Backbone as numpy.savetxt, mean C-alpha at the origin, in Angstrom:
# Nx Ny Nz CAx CAy CAz Cx Cy Cz
7.77 -6.09 0.12 6.55 -5.44 0.57 5.56 -5.34 -0.59
6.05 -5.12 -1.77 5.15 -4.94 -2.91 4.25 -6.13 -3.11
4.78 -7.34 -3.00 3.97 -8.53 -3.22 2.84 -8.60 -2.20
3.13 -8.31 -0.95 2.10 -8.34 0.08 1.02 -7.30 -0.19
1.42 -6.11 -0.58 0.44 -5.06 -0.86 -0.36 -5.37 -2.12
0.29 -5.94 -3.12 -0.43 -6.32 -4.34 -1.48 -7.37 -4.02
-1.13 -8.32 -3.18 -2.08 -9.36 -2.78 -3.26 -8.74 -2.03
-2.95 -7.82 -1.14 -4.00 -7.14 -0.38 -4.90 -6.32 -1.30
-4.30 -5.62 -2.26 -5.08 -4.81 -3.19 -6.05 -5.66 -4.00
-5.64 -6.86 -4.37 -6.50 -7.76 -5.14 -7.73 -8.17 -4.34
-7.61 -8.23 -3.03 -8.71 -8.68 -2.17 -9.71 -7.57 -1.84
-9.36 -6.32 -2.11 -10.24 -5.21 -1.76 -11.42 -5.12 -2.73
-12.61 -4.85 -2.20 -13.79 -4.72 -3.06 -13.75 -3.41 -3.86
-14.62 -3.30 -4.83 -14.65 -2.12 -5.70 -14.90 -0.83 -4.94
-15.68 -0.89 -3.87 -15.96 0.35 -3.14 -14.75 0.85 -2.34
-13.67 0.08 -2.30 -12.44 0.49 -1.61 -11.39 0.95 -2.62
-11.86 1.51 -3.72 -10.96 1.93 -4.80 -9.91 2.93 -4.29
-10.31 3.88 -3.45 -9.37 4.87 -2.92 -8.22 4.19 -2.20
-8.56 3.21 -1.39 -7.54 2.48 -0.64 -6.60 1.73 -1.58
-7.16 1.14 -2.62 -6.35 0.42 -3.60 -5.34 1.36 -4.26
-5.79 2.55 -4.61 -4.91 3.54 -5.23 -3.82 3.98 -4.25
-4.21 4.27 -3.03 -3.25 4.71 -2.02 -2.20 3.64 -1.74
-2.61 2.39 -1.69 -1.65 1.31 -1.47 -0.69 1.20 -2.64
-1.18 1.45 -3.84 -0.31 1.44 -5.01 0.75 2.53 -4.95
0.34 3.71 -4.51 1.28 4.82 -4.37 2.29 4.50 -3.28
1.83 3.96 -2.20 2.71 3.63 -1.08 3.74 2.58 -1.47
3.35 1.62 -2.27 4.26 0.54 -2.62 5.23 0.92 -3.73
4.98 2.04 -4.41 5.86 2.47 -5.50 7.22 2.87 -4.95
8.24 2.56 -5.71 9.59 2.96 -5.32 9.66 4.49 -5.36
10.24 5.06 -4.37 10.33 6.52 -4.30 11.39 6.92 -3.31
11.13 7.98 -2.61 12.11 8.52 -1.68 12.06 7.86 -0.31
11.02 7.09 -0.03 10.92 6.44 1.27 11.71 5.14 1.29
12.32 4.87 2.41 13.00 3.59 2.60 11.94 2.53 2.86
12.29 1.25 2.71 11.31 0.21 3.03 10.76 0.33 4.45
11.61 0.67 5.38 11.16 0.82 6.77 10.15 1.95 6.91
10.41 3.06 6.23 9.48 4.19 6.27 8.15 3.84 5.62
8.19 3.08 4.52 6.94 2.66 3.86 6.12 1.78 4.78
6.77 0.82 5.45 6.04 -0.03 6.39 5.45 0.80 7.53
6.23 1.74 8.04 5.74 2.60 9.12 4.53 3.42 8.68
4.57 3.92 7.47 3.44 4.67 6.92 2.22 3.78 6.77
2.44 2.57 6.28 1.33 1.62 6.11 0.70 1.29 7.46
1.52 1.05 8.47 1.00 0.72 9.80 0.27 1.91 10.42
0.82 3.10 10.25 0.18 4.29 10.81 -1.16 4.58 10.13
-1.28 4.19 8.88 -2.50 4.45 8.12 -3.58 3.41 8.36
-3.20 2.30 8.94 -4.15 1.18 9.11 -5.20 1.49 10.14
């Protein structure tokens, strides 16, 4: 998932900085399982 989100973050314009930061936080390893991270990403879209 990280590679896909990194690719997406690279495509975002400068005015979408908040989104870039949030995607970085979402893709970071943490307490969420990969399935939960994808669910969060889809719900946020």
